[in-house]
Phi, psi and omega in degrees: 000139180266135179233136174241131181241121176265133181251136180298139177063022177231129185288327183266152177255160176267129180235130180211160176253136179224157177272353182290153178280168179298323179294320179296317179294317179298323177295318179296321179293319179296320177295322180291332181295340180278005175112001180274205176245153175269118184237111182230136176260140179268181184292341179267001178093358178283148180250140175246122181238122183234128175298138185299328180292343181264352183293130173263310177199161173228119179255121181259123182280187182283151182275337184287146178285148177287139179279145180239138176112187185253000182290163182280000000 
């Protein structure tokens, strides 16, 4: 699943792929809204930690895998 995180006062966004479901990511974002940090691991094992006060937005992509090939 693709996630985009917008940071306040920063022109670029953080973009990462994770194995977590949309519900798991939404739960982590809700927990971070209470003043903690947003901590998400990507598919390569790297962790992204963002202070909740700096979050501008979190865009959660679709859960389905992209299809490859020419089949219908």
